[in-house]
C-alpha positions as CSV (number, residue, x, y, z in Angstrom):
1,M,85.2,201.8,31.8
2,S,81.9,200.3,30.5
3,I,78.6,200.3,32.3
4,A,75.7,197.9,31.4
5,T,72.4,199.8,31.4
6,N,68.8,199.1,30.7
7,A,67.6,202.8,30.7
8,N,66.4,202.9,27.1
9,A,62.7,203.2,26.6
10,S,62.7,200.0,24.5
11,D,64.2,198.0,27.3
12,T,66.8,196.6,24.9
13,P,70.1,195.7,26.7
14,S,72.8,198.2,25.9
15,T,76.3,199.3,26.9
16,S,77.5,202.8,27.7
17,I,81.2,203.7,27.8
18,L,82.2,206.3,30.4
19,H,85.7,207.9,29.8
20,R,87.5,210.4,32.1
21,P,90.4,211.7,30.0
22,F,91.5,214.1,32.8
23,G,91.2,211.6,35.6
24,G,89.3,212.3,38.9
25,I,85.7,211.5,39.7
26,T,83.6,214.7,39.5
27,G,85.3,216.4,36.5
28,Y,84.9,215.9,32.8
29,R,83.2,212.7,31.7
30,K,82.3,211.6,28.2
31,I,79.6,209.0,27.8
32,S,79.1,207.2,24.5
33,D,77.8,204.0,23.0
34,R,79.5,202.3,20.0
35,A,76.1,201.4,18.5
36,S,75.0,205.1,18.5
37,R,76.1,208.4,16.9
38,V,75.2,210.3,20.1
39,G,77.7,211.3,22.8
40,V,77.1,213.2,26.1
41,Q,79.8,215.3,27.8
42,A,79.2,216.0,31.5
43,F,81.2,218.5,33.6
44,P,81.0,221.3,36.2
45,I,80.4,224.7,34.6
46,S,83.7,225.9,36.1
47,M,85.5,223.8,33.5
48,V,84.0,225.5,30.4
49,Q,87.1,227.5,29.6
50,Q,89.4,224.6,30.0
51,L,87.3,222.3,27.8
52,S,86.9,225.0,25.2
53,A,90.6,225.5,25.0
54,A,91.1,221.8,24.5
55,G,88.6,221.8,21.6
56,L,86.2,219.5,23.3
57,L,83.1,221.7,22.8
58,A,83.6,222.5,19.1
59,T,80.7,220.6,17.5
60,P,77.0,221.6,17.4
61,G,75.0,220.3,20.3
62,A,72.1,220.7,22.7
63,Y,73.0,221.3,26.4
64,V,71.5,221.2,29.9
65,L,72.5,223.5,32.7
66,T,71.2,222.4,36.2
67,D,71.6,222.0,39.9
68,N,68.9,219.3,39.9
69,R,66.4,221.9,41.2
70,T,66.4,224.3,38.2
71,A,67.3,223.5,34.6
72,Y,67.8,225.3,31.4
73,V,68.0,223.5,28.0
74,G,69.8,225.3,25.1
75,E,71.3,224.6,21.7
76,S,74.1,226.0,19.7
77,I,76.3,225.4,16.7
78,R,79.2,226.7,18.8
79,P,78.4,225.5,22.4
80,A,81.8,226.6,23.8
81,R,81.0,230.2,23.1
82,R,77.4,229.9,24.3
83,L,78.3,228.1,27.5
84,A,81.0,230.7,28.2
85,D,78.3,233.4,28.0
86,H,76.1,231.4,30.4
87,A,79.0,231.0,32.9
88,A,79.3,234.8,33.0
89,D,75.6,235.4,33.4
90,P,74.6,235.9,37.1
91,Q,71.1,234.6,36.4
92,K,72.5,231.3,35.1
93,R,75.3,231.1,37.6
94,A,72.6,231.0,40.3
95,F,71.8,227.4,39.4
96,A,74.1,226.2,36.6
97,R,76.3,223.9,38.6
98,D,76.5,221.0,36.1
99,V,76.6,221.0,32.3
100,F,75.5,218.1,30.0
101,V,76.2,218.6,26.3
102,I,74.6,216.2,23.8
103,A,76.4,216.1,20.5
104,G,77.4,213.8,17.6
105,C,80.3,211.4,18.1
106,D,83.5,212.1,16.3
107,G,82.9,212.2,12.5
108,C,79.1,212.3,13.0
109,A,78.4,216.0,13.9
110,F,74.8,217.0,14.4
111,D,73.2,219.6,12.1
112,K,71.2,222.6,13.3
113,A,67.9,220.8,12.9
114,I,68.9,217.9,15.2
115,V,70.1,220.2,18.0
116,M,67.0,222.4,17.8
117,D,64.8,219.4,17.9
118,L,66.7,218.0,20.9
119,Q,66.2,221.3,22.7
120,F,62.5,221.3,22.0
121,R,62.0,217.7,23.1
122,L,64.2,217.9,26.2
123,T,62.6,221.1,27.4
124,N,59.1,219.8,27.1
125,L,60.1,216.4,28.7
126,A,61.7,218.2,31.7
127,V,58.5,220.3,32.2
128,D,56.3,217.3,31.8
129,A,58.4,215.3,34.4
130,G,57.9,218.1,36.9
131,I,61.0,217.3,39.0
132,V,62.9,220.6,38.3
133,T,61.8,224.1,37.6
134,V,62.5,224.7,33.9
135,M,64.0,228.2,33.1
136,K,63.2,229.3,29.5
137,G,64.2,232.2,27.3
138,T,62.5,232.1,23.9
139,N,60.3,229.0,23.6
140,P,62.1,226.2,21.7
141,T,61.0,225.6,18.1
142,D,58.9,222.6,17.2
143,L,60.3,221.7,13.8
144,D,58.1,220.5,10.9
145,L,60.2,217.4,9.9
146,P,59.7,214.9,7.1
147,D,58.8,211.4,8.4
148,A,62.2,210.1,7.4
149,D,64.0,212.7,9.4
150,R,61.7,212.4,12.3
151,S,62.4,208.7,12.7
152,T,66.1,209.5,12.7
153,H,65.6,212.2,15.4
154,D,63.5,209.8,17.4
155,R,66.4,207.3,17.6
156,I,68.9,210.1,18.5
157,F,66.5,211.4,21.2
158,G,66.1,207.9,22.7
159,D,69.9,207.4,22.8
160,A,70.4,210.8,24.2
161,L,68.0,210.2,27.1
162,R,69.8,206.9,28.0
163,L,73.2,208.5,27.9
164,L,72.1,211.5,29.9
165,Y,70.8,209.2,32.6
166,D,74.1,207.3,32.7
167,A,75.9,210.7,32.9
168,G,73.9,211.6,36.0
169,C,71.2,213.8,34.5
170,R,68.1,212.0,35.7
171,F,65.3,214.5,36.1
172,F,63.9,213.6,32.6
173,H,62.8,210.2,34.1
174,P,60.0,210.8,36.7
175,T,59.0,208.2,39.2
176,E,56.0,207.9,41.5
177,D,58.1,209.2,44.3
178,T,59.4,212.3,42.5
179,V,56.2,213.4,40.8
180,V,53.7,214.1,43.6
181,G,50.2,215.4,42.8
182,L,50.7,215.4,39.0
183,K,48.0,213.5,37.1
184,A,49.0,211.6,34.0
185,E,47.7,213.1,30.8
186,S,48.1,212.5,27.1
187,F,48.9,215.3,24.7
188,S,48.7,215.4,20.9
189,A,51.7,216.4,18.9
190,D,50.0,219.7,18.2
191,D,49.6,220.3,21.9
192,M,53.2,219.9,23.0
193,T,53.5,223.5,24.2
194,D,50.8,222.7,26.7
195,I,53.2,220.4,28.5
196,A,54.5,223.5,30.2
197,D,51.3,223.5,32.2
198,A,52.9,221.1,34.6
199,G,54.9,223.9,36.2
200,P,53.8,225.9,39.2
201,M,51.5,228.9,39.2
202,E,52.1,231.2,42.2
203,I,49.6,233.9,43.4
204,G,50.7,237.1,45.0
205,V,54.3,237.5,43.6
206,T,56.2,240.8,43.5
207,T,55.6,243.5,41.0
208,T,57.7,244.5,38.0
209,P,61.5,244.3,38.7
210,L,63.6,247.3,37.8
211,G,64.8,247.1,34.2
212,A,62.5,244.2,33.2
213,E,61.0,244.4,29.7
214,E,57.2,244.5,29.9
215,F,54.8,242.9,27.4
216,E,51.1,243.3,26.7
217,L,48.4,241.0,25.4
218,N,45.3,242.0,23.6
219,Y,42.6,239.4,23.0
220,D,39.0,240.5,22.1
221,D,38.5,243.2,24.8
222,V,41.0,241.6,27.3
223,W,44.2,243.5,28.0
224,A,47.0,242.1,30.2
225,R,50.5,243.2,31.1
226,G,53.5,240.9,32.0
227,Y,57.2,240.4,32.2
228,W,59.9,237.7,32.7
229,S,61.4,237.2,36.2
230,A,63.5,234.3,37.6
231,G,62.5,232.0,34.8
232,H,58.8,232.6,35.1
233,F,56.4,234.8,33.1
234,I,54.6,237.1,35.5
235,V,51.1,238.5,34.7
236,A,50.9,241.8,36.6
237,A,48.1,242.8,39.0
238,G,45.6,245.1,37.2
239,S,45.5,242.8,34.1
240,E,42.2,241.5,32.9
241,V,41.0,237.9,32.8
242,R,38.3,236.7,30.4
243,T,35.4,235.0,32.1
244,Q,34.4,232.8,29.2
245,T,36.4,229.6,28.5
246,N,36.5,228.3,24.9
247,G,35.6,224.7,24.2
248,S,39.1,224.1,22.6
249,V,40.9,224.7,26.0
250,N,42.5,221.5,27.4
251,G,41.9,220.0,30.8
252,V,45.0,221.4,32.4
253,T,44.3,225.0,31.4
254,R,40.7,224.6,32.4
255,A,41.7,223.4,35.9
256,R,44.1,226.3,36.3
257,R,41.3,228.8,35.4
258,D,39.1,227.1,38.0
259,E,41.8,227.4,40.6
260,L,42.3,231.1,39.6
261,F,38.6,231.9,39.9
262,R,38.4,230.2,43.3
263,A,41.5,232.0,44.7
264,G,39.8,235.3,45.5
265,V,42.2,237.4,43.4
266,L,39.7,238.6,40.7
267,S,37.5,241.6,41.2
268,S,34.5,242.6,39.1
269,I,34.7,245.5,36.7
270,P,31.7,247.9,37.0
271,G,29.6,247.6,33.9
272,V,31.6,244.8,32.4
273,A,30.4,241.2,32.5
274,D,32.9,239.4,30.3
275,R,36.1,240.2,32.2
276,R,37.5,240.4,35.7
277,R,40.4,242.4,37.1
278,L,43.5,240.7,38.7
279,I,44.3,242.1,42.2
280,A,47.4,240.0,42.6
281,A,50.3,239.0,40.3
282,L,50.5,235.5,38.8
283,A,53.6,233.5,37.9
284,F,53.4,231.0,35.0
285,P,56.0,228.5,33.7
286,S,55.7,229.8,30.2
287,I,54.4,232.8,28.3
288,S,52.1,230.7,26.2
289,I,50.2,229.1,29.1
290,A,49.9,232.6,30.7
291,A,48.0,233.7,27.6
292,K,45.8,230.6,27.6
293,V,44.8,230.9,31.3
294,I,44.2,234.7,31.1
295,C,42.1,234.5,27.9
296,G,40.5,231.1,28.3
297,A,41.5,230.2,24.8
298,H,43.8,227.6,23.2
299,T,45.1,230.2,20.7
300,A,45.1,233.5,22.6
301,G,47.4,235.7,20.4
302,R,50.9,236.9,21.2
303,W,52.4,239.0,23.9
304,T,54.1,242.0,22.4
305,P,56.5,244.5,23.9
306,L,54.6,247.2,25.8
307,T,54.5,250.4,23.9
308,R,55.6,253.2,26.3
309,S,54.5,255.8,23.8
310,R,50.9,255.0,24.8
311,A,51.5,256.4,28.3
312,A,49.8,259.6,29.2
313,I,51.4,262.4,31.3
314,L,48.8,264.1,33.4
315,A,49.1,267.8,34.2
316,A,49.3,268.8,37.8
C-alpha cells in the first residue's frame, strides 16, 4: 500500500510505502520510501517479544515510546534488548503504549553516530514542539560531526520525520492549535540544550521520593539539592537561588527566573544579599535548565551525586 505525502520540510512530493506483514490495522507496520535509506517500524509495545523473535528489531536504531501525552526517545545498537527492558520497566509502562523505531533499510544499517544524532535531534524537537511531556534519562549527546557527515545526517533526519508522521507519530510537528502560549524563538546550534526550556516548571511539588538518588549543585556560594522524579528534575525546598543573572543567560531562562522571583517561594537569608532560599520544590524538564534557572548563568556547573558522608549526626 502506498501513500502520497507532502510532509517533508522541503515540500517536495514524495511517496511512502506502508506494509503490514502480519495483517490487521493496529499491529506492526513498516513505513519506507524507495528514495531513502530510512525505515520506520511502528507497533504496540506488547509486540516487542514477538518482533524480536522474528528478527525485525535486529539493526541499530533510534526509537520513540509514547502515548501521545508523554514521550521518551532512545537509541541502541540492539533495540530489541533495550525495548524489552523498557517493556518490563513500570515507569516506562505507565506511558509507553506505542513504539516507533527509526533504522536503516535492509542492507543500509545505521552506525552508532547516526542513531545517537537522531536521539539528540528528536528529543530536542519534541521538547521544542511542546505537545508532549518529554521524559529523559541521561541527556542525549550533541555530536561534533564533520560537515560532510552532518549533511548526510540532515537528510536522514528529514526523511525520518516524514516517515514518523506517516506512521502516526505526529507530535514533532506543532501547529498553532497544539502549541498554546509558546512564543517562537530562534536558538543557535550551541544553544540546543536550552530548547528543553519549553517544558513546564511546577511550583510546590512533593519532596524526595523514597529511594531516589539525590544530587547537589555548587556554583559560587550557591548550594542546591535535587533528584529525578516522573521524568522531571526536582530542585528541593531549602536550596539556594542566586539573585544575580548573568548577561549570557537567554530570554527563556531569564523569563523563568522572573516568574520564580514573582511566585513568592523565595525567602531572604539573614546577612546574605546575593542568594535567596527556596521554600517550595520546583520541577524542571531537564537537569541543565534547573541549574541555569537556579544560578542565573548559562554555564552553571554540573549536578553531582549528593555525598552522604557529609551528613552530621547530632548527639542527643
